[in-house]
Biopython code that builds the backbone (N, CA, C, O; Angstrom):
import numpy as np
from Bio.PDB.StructureBuilder import StructureBuilder

atoms = [
    (1, "MET", "N", (-224.641, 11.895, -23.988)),
    (1, "MET", "CA", (-223.493, 12.132, -23.434)),
    (1, "MET", "C", (-222.585, 12.219, -24.532)),
    (1, "MET", "O", (-222.315, 11.288, -25.291)),
    (2, "GLY", "N", (-221.946, 13.834, -24.605)),
    (2, "GLY", "CA", (-221.079, 13.655, -25.631)),
    (2, "GLY", "C", (-219.618, 13.522, -25.209)),
    (2, "GLY", "O", (-219.352, 12.863, -24.204)),
    (3, "ILE", "N", (-218.359, 14.296, -26.142)),
    (3, "ILE", "CA", (-216.923, 13.688, -25.485)),
    (3, "ILE", "C", (-216.665, 14.657, -24.542)),
    (3, "ILE", "O", (-216.037, 14.128, -23.625)),
    (4, "VAL", "N", (-216.863, 15.895, -24.323)),
    (4, "VAL", "CA", (-216.849, 16.841, -23.721)),
    (4, "VAL", "C", (-217.540, 16.783, -22.392)),
    (4, "VAL", "O", (-218.722, 16.489, -22.576)),
    (5, "PRO", "N", (-217.344, 16.899, -21.513)),
    (5, "PRO", "CA", (-218.161, 16.854, -20.282)),
    (5, "PRO", "C", (-218.508, 18.136, -19.686)),
    (5, "PRO", "O", (-217.737, 19.053, -19.403)),
    (6, "GLN", "N", (-220.421, 18.051, -19.455)),
    (6, "GLN", "CA", (-221.024, 18.931, -18.638)),
    (6, "GLN", "C", (-221.177, 19.328, -17.777)),
    (6, "GLN", "O", (-221.623, 18.574, -16.912)),
    (7, "LEU", "N", (-220.914, 20.797, -17.408)),
    (7, "LEU", "CA", (-220.319, 21.503, -16.486)),
    (7, "LEU", "C", (-221.572, 21.907, -15.654)),
    (7, "LEU", "O", (-222.504, 22.582, -16.092)),
    (8, "SER", "N", (-221.417, 21.159, -13.788)),
    (8, "SER", "CA", (-222.944, 21.620, -13.705)),
    (8, "SER", "C", (-223.097, 23.202, -13.010)),
    (8, "SER", "O", (-221.990, 23.710, -12.826)),
    (9, "LYS", "N", (-224.097, 23.950, -12.650)),
    (9, "LYS", "CA", (-224.412, 25.514, -12.798)),
    (9, "LYS", "C", (-224.190, 25.462, -11.818)),
    (9, "LYS", "O", (-224.461, 26.512, -11.236)),
    (10, "GLU", "N", (-223.623, 24.414, -10.968)),
    (10, "GLU", "CA", (-222.974, 24.774, -9.246)),
    (10, "GLU", "C", (-221.624, 25.062, -9.504)),
    (10, "GLU", "O", (-221.217, 26.177, -9.176)),
    (11, "PHE", "N", (-221.098, 24.515, -9.865)),
    (11, "PHE", "CA", (-219.550, 24.370, -10.112)),
    (11, "PHE", "C", (-219.084, 25.537, -10.760)),
    (11, "PHE", "O", (-218.008, 25.935, -10.313)),
    (12, "LEU", "N", (-219.576, 26.213, -11.694)),
    (12, "LEU", "CA", (-219.714, 27.668, -12.532)),
    (12, "LEU", "C", (-219.635, 28.305, -11.911)),
    (12, "LEU", "O", (-218.825, 29.231, -11.956)),
    (13, "GLU", "N", (-220.756, 28.014, -10.708)),
    (13, "GLU", "CA", (-220.943, 29.417, -9.677)),
    (13, "GLU", "C", (-219.417, 29.719, -8.259)),
    (13, "GLU", "O", (-219.019, 30.539, -7.431)),
    (14, "GLN", "N", (-219.114, 28.376, -8.844)),
    (14, "GLN", "CA", (-218.168, 28.260, -7.329)),
    (14, "GLN", "C", (-217.275, 28.306, -7.893)),
    (14, "GLN", "O", (-216.289, 28.488, -7.178)),
    (15, "ASN", "N", (-217.030, 28.210, -9.157)),
    (15, "ASN", "CA", (-215.670, 28.187, -9.544)),
    (15, "ASN", "C", (-215.714, 29.856, -10.300)),
    (15, "ASN", "O", (-215.919, 29.641, -11.495)),
    (16, "GLN", "N", (-215.632, 31.010, -10.128)),
    (16, "GLN", "CA", (-215.514, 32.220, -10.625)),
    (16, "GLN", "C", (-214.402, 32.261, -11.848)),
    (16, "GLN", "O", (-214.310, 32.751, -12.973)),
    (17, "MET", "N", (-213.535, 31.366, -10.856)),
    (17, "MET", "CA", (-211.905, 31.721, -11.898)),
    (17, "MET", "C", (-211.318, 31.643, -12.962)),
    (17, "MET", "O", (-210.187, 31.889, -13.383)),
    (18, "THR", "N", (-212.862, 31.016, -13.595)),
    (18, "THR", "CA", (-212.199, 30.229, -14.757)),
    (18, "THR", "C", (-212.268, 31.702, -15.323)),
    (18, "THR", "O", (-211.257, 32.380, -15.505)),
    (19, "SER", "N", (-214.184, 32.348, -15.714)),
    (19, "SER", "CA", (-214.724, 33.725, -16.312)),
    (19, "SER", "C", (-213.470, 34.840, -15.702)),
    (19, "SER", "O", (-213.411, 35.811, -16.457)),
    (20, "TYR", "N", (-212.649, 34.923, -14.752)),
    (20, "TYR", "CA", (-211.486, 36.216, -14.521)),
    (20, "TYR", "C", (-210.187, 35.776, -15.277)),
    (20, "TYR", "O", (-209.415, 36.639, -15.697)),
    (21, "THR", "N", (-209.905, 34.264, -15.477)),
    (21, "THR", "CA", (-208.813, 34.100, -16.245)),
    (21, "THR", "C", (-208.291, 34.048, -17.637)),
    (21, "THR", "O", (-207.140, 34.062, -18.073)),
    (22, "GLU", "N", (-210.103, 33.948, -18.536)),
    (22, "GLU", "CA", (-210.536, 34.149, -18.945)),
    (22, "GLU", "C", (-210.634, 35.225, -20.099)),
    (22, "GLU", "O", (-210.792, 35.210, -21.320)),
    (23, "ASN", "N", (-210.471, 36.119, -19.153)),
    (23, "ASN", "CA", (-210.865, 38.016, -19.326)),
    (23, "ASN", "C", (-209.296, 38.861, -19.428)),
    (23, "ASN", "O", (-209.039, 39.794, -20.188)),
    (24, "VAL", "N", (-208.428, 38.257, -18.483)),
    (24, "VAL", "CA", (-207.514, 38.532, -18.396)),
    (24, "VAL", "C", (-206.632, 37.684, -19.404)),
    (24, "VAL", "O", (-205.449, 38.011, -19.310)),
    (25, "VAL", "N", (-206.885, 36.600, -20.427)),
    (25, "VAL", "CA", (-206.174, 36.091, -21.337)),
    (25, "VAL", "C", (-206.552, 37.269, -22.334)),
    (25, "VAL", "O", (-205.833, 37.761, -23.204)),
    (26, "LEU", "N", (-207.841, 37.595, -21.997)),
    (26, "LEU", "CA", (-208.334, 38.368, -23.805)),
    (26, "LEU", "C", (-208.170, 39.391, -23.964)),
    (26, "LEU", "O", (-208.055, 39.831, -25.108)),
    (27, "PHE", "N", (-208.057, 40.566, -22.328)),
    (27, "PHE", "CA", (-206.975, 41.227, -22.324)),
    (27, "PHE", "C", (-205.669, 41.222, -22.800)),
    (27, "PHE", "O", (-205.277, 41.858, -23.778)),
    (28, "CYS", "N", (-205.001, 40.491, -22.089)),
    (28, "CYS", "CA", (-203.574, 40.057, -22.514)),
    (28, "CYS", "C", (-203.165, 40.378, -24.092)),
    (28, "CYS", "O", (-202.344, 41.174, -24.547)),
    (29, "ILE", "N", (-204.407, 39.082, -25.000)),
    (29, "ILE", "CA", (-203.613, 39.288, -25.878)),
    (29, "ILE", "C", (-204.069, 40.447, -26.679)),
    (29, "ILE", "O", (-203.397, 40.757, -27.662)),
    (30, "LEU", "N", (-205.307, 41.239, -26.327)),
    (30, "LEU", "CA", (-205.684, 42.790, -26.816)),
    (30, "LEU", "C", (-204.498, 43.562, -27.222)),
    (30, "LEU", "O", (-204.234, 44.033, -28.329)),
    (31, "VAL", "N", (-203.766, 43.608, -26.013)),
    (31, "VAL", "CA", (-202.962, 44.406, -25.035)),
    (31, "VAL", "C", (-201.249, 44.600, -26.244)),
    (31, "VAL", "O", (-200.497, 45.476, -26.668)),
    (32, "PHE", "N", (-201.539, 42.463, -26.323)),
    (32, "PHE", "CA", (-200.333, 42.106, -28.061)),
    (32, "PHE", "C", (-200.659, 42.108, -29.325)),
    (32, "PHE", "O", (-200.089, 41.399, -30.154)),
    (33, "ILE", "N", (-201.890, 43.141, -29.670)),
    (33, "ILE", "CA", (-201.922, 42.922, -30.652)),
    (33, "ILE", "C", (-201.448, 44.611, -30.547)),
    (33, "ILE", "O", (-200.365, 44.924, -31.040)),
    (34, "ALA", "N", (-202.056, 45.354, -30.080)),
    (34, "ALA", "CA", (-202.370, 47.228, -29.715)),
    (34, "ALA", "C", (-200.070, 47.383, -30.237)),
    (34, "ALA", "O", (-199.186, 47.722, -31.023)),
    (35, "PHE", "N", (-200.565, 46.648, -28.659)),
    (35, "PHE", "CA", (-198.462, 46.809, -28.681)),
    (35, "PHE", "C", (-198.060, 46.565, -30.416)),
    (35, "PHE", "O", (-198.052, 47.492, -31.226)),
    (36, "TRP", "N", (-197.799, 45.387, -30.693)),
    (36, "TRP", "CA", (-197.667, 44.852, -32.290)),
    (36, "TRP", "C", (-197.200, 45.433, -32.655)),
    (36, "TRP", "O", (-195.985, 45.600, -32.766)),
    (37, "GLN", "N", (-199.105, 46.591, -33.369)),
    (37, "GLN", "CA", (-199.258, 47.452, -34.305)),
    (37, "GLN", "C", (-198.448, 48.824, -34.359)),
    (37, "GLN", "O", (-197.982, 49.121, -35.459)),
    (38, "ALA", "N", (-198.200, 49.811, -33.147)),
    (38, "ALA", "CA", (-197.140, 50.324, -32.472)),
    (38, "ALA", "C", (-196.053, 50.208, -33.210)),
    (38, "ALA", "O", (-195.530, 50.990, -34.004)),
    (39, "VAL", "N", (-195.607, 48.542, -32.662)),
    (39, "VAL", "CA", (-194.589, 48.673, -33.433)),
    (39, "VAL", "C", (-193.929, 48.537, -34.135)),
    (39, "VAL", "O", (-192.699, 48.598, -34.155)),
    (40, "ILE", "N", (-195.230, 48.160, -35.399)),
    (40, "ILE", "CA", (-194.795, 47.843, -36.769)),
    (40, "ILE", "C", (-194.451, 49.558, -37.631)),
    (40, "ILE", "O", (-193.603, 50.118, -38.326)),
    (41, "SER", "N", (-196.540, 49.935, -36.605)),
    (41, "SER", "CA", (-196.400, 52.319, -37.270)),
    (41, "SER", "C", (-194.923, 52.031, -36.905)),
    (41, "SER", "O", (-194.503, 51.302, -37.803)),
    (42, "LEU", "N", (-194.180, 52.207, -36.224)),
    (42, "LEU", "CA", (-192.544, 53.011, -35.663)),
    (42, "LEU", "C", (-191.510, 52.249, -37.131)),
    (42, "LEU", "O", (-190.774, 52.770, -37.969)),
    (43, "SER", "N", (-191.839, 51.140, -36.927)),
    (43, "SER", "CA", (-190.469, 50.906, -38.062)),
    (43, "SER", "C", (-190.955, 51.328, -39.397)),
    (43, "SER", "O", (-190.208, 51.753, -40.279)),
    (44, "ASP", "N", (-192.001, 51.218, -39.486)),
    (44, "ASP", "CA", (-192.650, 51.858, -41.150)),
    (44, "ASP", "C", (-191.726, 53.406, -41.404)),
    (44, "ASP", "O", (-190.934, 53.728, -42.290)),
    (45, "LEU", "N", (-192.267, 54.176, -40.143)),
    (45, "LEU", "CA", (-192.039, 55.641, -40.140)),
    (45, "LEU", "C", (-190.059, 55.557, -40.018)),
    (45, "LEU", "O", (-189.507, 56.473, -40.627)),
    (46, "PHE", "N", (-189.413, 54.870, -39.527)),
    (46, "PHE", "CA", (-187.683, 54.841, -39.499)),
    (46, "PHE", "C", (-187.678, 54.024, -40.872)),
    (46, "PHE", "O", (-186.554, 54.200, -41.342)),
    (47, "ARG", "N", (-188.218, 53.433, -41.494)),
    (47, "ARG", "CA", (-187.818, 52.616, -43.105)),
    (47, "ARG", "C", (-188.371, 53.769, -44.325)),
    (47, "ARG", "O", (-187.617, 54.206, -45.195)),
    (48, "LYS", "N", (-190.155, 54.239, -44.164)),
    (48, "LYS", "CA", (-190.062, 54.600, -44.876)),
    (48, "LYS", "C", (-189.788, 56.192, -45.815)),
    (48, "LYS", "O", (-190.040, 56.614, -46.943)),
    (49, "GLY", "N", (-189.006, 56.787, -44.332)),
    (49, "GLY", "CA", (-188.436, 58.064, -44.971)),
    (49, "GLY", "C", (-188.318, 59.660, -44.104)),
    (49, "GLY", "O", (-188.106, 60.808, -44.495)),
    (50, "ILE", "N", (-188.583, 59.027, -42.722)),
    (50, "ILE", "CA", (-188.813, 60.513, -41.622)),
    (50, "ILE", "C", (-187.638, 60.472, -41.773)),
    (50, "ILE", "O", (-187.649, 61.612, -42.237)),
    (51, "PHE", "N", (-186.313, 60.135, -41.825)),
    (51, "PHE", "CA", (-185.038, 60.214, -41.522)),
    (51, "PHE", "C", (-184.458, 60.350, -43.166)),
    (51, "PHE", "O", (-183.333, 59.916, -43.413)),
    (52, "ILE", "N", (-185.050, 60.793, -43.944)),
    (52, "ILE", "CA", (-184.324, 60.665, -45.572)),
    (52, "ILE", "C", (-184.190, 62.056, -45.990)),
    (52, "ILE", "O", (-185.102, 62.883, -45.978)),
    (53, "SER", "N", (-182.655, 62.308, -46.462)),
    (53, "SER", "CA", (-182.659, 64.031, -46.783)),
    (53, "SER", "C", (-183.855, 63.769, -47.751)),
    (53, "SER", "O", (-184.638, 62.867, -48.048)),
    (54, "LYS", "N", (-183.446, 65.567, -48.204)),
    (54, "LYS", "CA", (-184.071, 65.566, -49.196)),
    (54, "LYS", "C", (-183.138, 65.526, -50.681)),
    (54, "LYS", "O", (-183.478, 65.517, -51.864)),
    (55, "LYS", "N", (-182.194, 65.511, -50.191)),
    (55, "LYS", "CA", (-180.996, 65.797, -50.986)),
    (55, "LYS", "C", (-180.903, 64.448, -52.017)),
    (55, "LYS", "O", (-180.753, 64.688, -53.215)),
    (56, "VAL", "N", (-181.003, 62.774, -51.488)),
    (56, "VAL", "CA", (-181.312, 61.578, -51.278)),
    (56, "VAL", "C", (-182.469, 61.460, -52.087)),
    (56, "VAL", "O", (-182.564, 60.800, -53.122)),
    (57, "GLN", "N", (-183.336, 62.143, -51.544)),
    (57, "GLN", "CA", (-185.058, 61.665, -53.099)),
    (57, "GLN", "C", (-184.591, 62.888, -53.874)),
    (57, "GLN", "O", (-184.960, 62.592, -55.010)),
    (58, "LEU", "N", (-184.155, 63.777, -53.940)),
    (58, "LEU", "CA", (-183.732, 64.085, -55.506)),
    (58, "LEU", "C", (-182.906, 63.138, -56.403)),
    (58, "LEU", "O", (-183.129, 62.780, -57.559)),
    (59, "GLU", "N", (-181.756, 62.784, -55.453)),
    (59, "GLU", "CA", (-180.792, 61.792, -56.560)),
    (59, "GLU", "C", (-181.778, 60.781, -56.804)),
    (59, "GLU", "O", (-181.665, 60.412, -57.973)),
    (60, "GLU", "N", (-182.659, 60.198, -56.231)),
    (60, "GLU", "CA", (-183.507, 59.346, -56.810)),
    (60, "GLU", "C", (-184.687, 59.741, -58.790)),
    (60, "GLU", "O", (-185.339, 59.063, -59.584)),
    (61, "LEU", "N", (-184.415, 60.707, -58.686)),
    (61, "LEU", "CA", (-185.228, 60.888, -60.013)),
    (61, "LEU", "C", (-184.035, 60.733, -60.813)),
    (61, "LEU", "O", (-182.825, 60.827, -60.610)),
    (62, "THR", "N", (-184.976, 60.393, -62.038)),
    (62, "THR", "CA", (-184.057, 60.776, -63.064)),
    (62, "THR", "C", (-183.736, 62.062, -63.803)),
    (62, "THR", "O", (-184.586, 62.944, -63.684)),
    (63, "VAL", "N", (-182.484, 62.384, -64.673)),
    (63, "VAL", "CA", (-182.156, 63.797, -65.373)),
    (63, "VAL", "C", (-182.627, 64.910, -65.606)),
    (63, "VAL", "O", (-182.409, 66.116, -65.484)),
    (64, "LYS", "N", (-183.958, 63.534, -66.303)),
    (64, "LYS", "CA", (-185.680, 64.536, -67.215)),
    (64, "LYS", "C", (-186.290, 65.251, -66.122)),
    (64, "LYS", "O", (-186.555, 66.452, -66.067)),
    (65, "GLN", "N", (-186.520, 64.149, -65.065)),
    (65, "GLN", "CA", (-186.787, 64.788, -64.215)),
    (65, "GLN", "C", (-186.441, 65.830, -63.244)),
    (65, "GLN", "O", (-187.132, 66.590, -62.567)),
    (66, "LEU", "N", (-184.906, 65.614, -63.391)),
    (66, "LEU", "CA", (-185.122, 66.917, -62.036)),
    (66, "LEU", "C", (-184.712, 68.401, -63.769)),
    (66, "LEU", "O", (-183.741, 68.952, -63.250)),
    (67, "ARG", "N", (-184.782, 68.699, -64.330)),
    (67, "ARG", "CA", (-184.611, 69.060, -65.660)),
    (67, "ARG", "C", (-186.064, 69.575, -65.605)),
    (67, "ARG", "O", (-186.077, 70.447, -66.474)),
    (68, "GLN", "N", (-187.220, 69.516, -65.093)),
    (68, "GLN", "CA", (-188.211, 69.329, -65.339)),
    (68, "GLN", "C", (-188.600, 70.580, -64.088)),
    (68, "GLN", "O", (-188.930, 71.762, -64.191)),
    (69, "LEU", "N", (-188.392, 69.722, -62.972)),
    (69, "LEU", "CA", (-188.453, 70.789, -61.501)),
    (69, "LEU", "C", (-187.651, 72.328, -61.139)),
    (69, "LEU", "O", (-187.792, 73.250, -60.336)),
    (70, "THR", "N", (-186.581, 71.892, -62.464)),
    (70, "THR", "CA", (-185.387, 72.908, -62.014)),
    (70, "THR", "C", (-185.940, 73.947, -63.265)),
    (70, "THR", "O", (-185.300, 74.982, -63.080)),
    (71, "LYS", "N", (-186.773, 74.134, -64.371)),
    (71, "LYS", "CA", (-187.663, 74.855, -65.164)),
    (71, "LYS", "C", (-188.604, 75.637, -64.359)),
    (71, "LYS", "O", (-188.746, 76.850, -64.508)),
    (72, "GLN", "N", (-189.457, 74.701, -63.223)),
    (72, "GLN", "CA", (-190.638, 75.102, -62.269)),
    (72, "GLN", "C", (-189.890, 76.223, -61.648)),
    (72, "GLN", "O", (-190.196, 77.394, -61.874)),
    (73, "ARG", "N", (-188.687, 75.802, -60.687)),
    (73, "ARG", "CA", (-187.984, 76.679, -59.590)),
    (73, "ARG", "C", (-187.881, 77.809, -60.215)),
    (73, "ARG", "O", (-188.603, 78.768, -59.946)),
    (74, "LEU", "N", (-186.622, 77.831, -61.468)),
    (74, "LEU", "CA", (-185.815, 78.851, -61.936)),
    (74, "LEU", "C", (-186.772, 79.350, -63.499)),
    (74, "LEU", "O", (-187.184, 78.739, -64.486)),
    (75, "GLU", "N", (-186.800, 80.409, -63.145)),
    (75, "GLU", "CA", (-187.555, 81.211, -64.014)),
    (75, "GLU", "C", (-187.244, 81.466, -65.751)),
    (75, "GLU", "O", (-187.979, 82.114, -66.496)),
    (76, "SER", "N", (-185.964, 80.775, -66.147)),
    (76, "SER", "CA", (-184.925, 81.012, -67.188)),
    (76, "SER", "C", (-184.566, 79.506, -66.781)),
    (76, "SER", "O", (-183.710, 79.194, -65.952)),
    (77, "GLY", "N", (-185.454, 78.545, -67.585)),
    (77, "GLY", "CA", (-184.610, 77.241, -68.021)),
    (77, "GLY", "C", (-183.086, 77.392, -68.949)),
    (77, "GLY", "O", (-182.741, 76.538, -69.766)),
    (78, "ARG", "N", (-182.555, 78.215, -68.746)),
    (78, "ARG", "CA", (-181.138, 78.298, -70.093)),
    (78, "ARG", "C", (-180.705, 77.441, -69.690)),
    (78, "ARG", "O", (-180.755, 77.052, -68.523)),
    (79, "GLY", "N", (-179.987, 76.791, -70.930)),
    (79, "GLY", "CA", (-178.273, 75.601, -69.927)),
    (79, "GLY", "C", (-178.433, 75.259, -69.095)),
    (79, "GLY", "O", (-177.474, 75.328, -68.326)),
    (80, "LEU", "N", (-179.650, 74.662, -68.588)),
    (80, "LEU", "CA", (-179.872, 73.097, -68.377)),
    (80, "LEU", "C", (-179.446, 72.041, -68.804)),
    (80, "LEU", "O", (-179.155, 71.064, -68.113)),
    (81, "TYR", "N", (-179.362, 72.139, -70.079)),
    (81, "TYR", "CA", (-179.031, 70.660, -70.653)),
    (81, "TYR", "C", (-177.192, 70.583, -70.714)),
    (81, "TYR", "O", (-176.801, 69.676, -71.449)),
    (82, "LYS", "N", (-176.343, 71.207, -70.208)),
    (82, "LYS", "CA", (-175.322, 71.187, -69.967)),
    (82, "LYS", "C", (-174.983, 70.718, -68.073)),
    (82, "LYS", "O", (-173.969, 70.189, -67.617)),
    (83, "LEU", "N", (-176.171, 71.130, -67.374)),
    (83, "LEU", "CA", (-175.872, 70.629, -65.945)),
    (83, "LEU", "C", (-176.392, 68.806, -66.026)),
    (83, "LEU", "O", (-177.436, 68.223, -66.319)),
    (84, "ASN", "N", (-174.859, 68.341, -65.538)),
    (84, "ASN", "CA", (-175.904, 66.832, -65.043)),
    (84, "ASN", "C", (-175.922, 66.583, -63.830)),
    (84, "ASN", "O", (-175.721, 67.596, -63.159)),
    (85, "LYS", "N", (-176.137, 65.314, -63.023)),
    (85, "LYS", "CA", (-177.580, 65.077, -62.531)),
    (85, "LYS", "C", (-177.368, 65.932, -61.260)),
    (85, "LYS", "O", (-178.199, 66.753, -60.872)),
    (86, "SER", "N", (-175.538, 65.536, -60.297)),
    (86, "SER", "CA", (-175.373, 65.967, -59.392)),
    (86, "SER", "C", (-175.406, 67.842, -59.000)),
    (86, "SER", "O", (-175.567, 68.430, -57.931)),
    (87, "GLN", "N", (-175.140, 68.421, -60.614)),
    (87, "GLN", "CA", (-175.838, 69.593, -60.423)),
    (87, "GLN", "C", (-176.814, 70.395, -60.258)),
    (87, "GLN", "O", (-177.115, 71.335, -59.522)),
    (88, "LEU", "N", (-177.379, 69.625, -61.384)),
    (88, "LEU", "CA", (-179.055, 70.150, -61.153)),
    (88, "LEU", "C", (-179.476, 69.806, -59.503)),
    (88, "LEU", "O", (-180.240, 70.500, -58.833)),
    (89, "VAL", "N", (-178.661, 68.350, -58.955)),
    (89, "VAL", "CA", (-179.546, 68.554, -57.718)),
    (89, "VAL", "C", (-179.318, 69.629, -56.762)),
    (89, "VAL", "O", (-180.161, 70.165, -56.043)),
    (90, "GLU", "N", (-177.854, 69.919, -56.860)),
    (90, "GLU", "CA", (-177.212, 71.434, -55.864)),
    (90, "GLU", "C", (-178.648, 72.473, -56.817)),
    (90, "GLU", "O", (-179.753, 72.607, -56.291)),
    (91, "ALA", "N", (-178.458, 72.825, -57.617)),
    (91, "ALA", "CA", (-179.433, 73.577, -58.074)),
    (91, "ALA", "C", (-180.814, 73.464, -57.270)),
    (91, "ALA", "O", (-181.219, 74.323, -56.486)),
    (92, "LEU", "N", (-181.489, 72.241, -57.595)),
    (92, "LEU", "CA", (-182.405, 72.766, -56.711)),
    (92, "LEU", "C", (-182.347, 73.085, -55.228)),
    (92, "LEU", "O", (-183.070, 73.940, -54.717)),
    (93, "LEU", "N", (-181.671, 72.537, -54.718)),
    (93, "LEU", "CA", (-181.003, 72.491, -52.655)),
    (93, "LEU", "C", (-180.947, 73.922, -53.028)),
    (93, "LEU", "O", (-182.105, 74.295, -52.842)),
    (94, "ALA", "N", (-180.217, 75.006, -53.476)),
    (94, "ALA", "CA", (-179.913, 75.999, -53.663)),
    (94, "ALA", "C", (-180.844, 77.059, -53.325)),
    (94, "ALA", "O", (-180.538, 78.235, -53.523)),
]
sb = StructureBuilder()
sb.init_structure("model")
sb.init_model(0)
sb.init_chain("A")
sb.init_seg("    ")
for serial, (resi, resn, name, xyz) in enumerate(atoms, 1):
    if name == "N":
        sb.init_residue(resn, " ", resi, " ")
    sb.init_atom(name, np.array(xyz, "f"), 0.0, 1.0, " ", f" {name:<3s}", serial, name[0])
structure = sb.get_structure()
């Protein structure tokens, strides 16, 4: 005889409520986990950049990277060394 009392088969057959309760609790836990994952995914979308403008993304780059992008987009890369960062961003957005 252990510490945990043994439940008789007749008691378990008469008391179907325990299995229903276990199933409902398990279902609620699974729904909560799915809901929590959805909330985390939505917060990641808002935090990581669905609403970040192209200008803000370009301003995070260095001047050297902006010059390389401008050379790729424009056929002639003349005069790029004279432009500052904000002018390079505007040239890329135009």
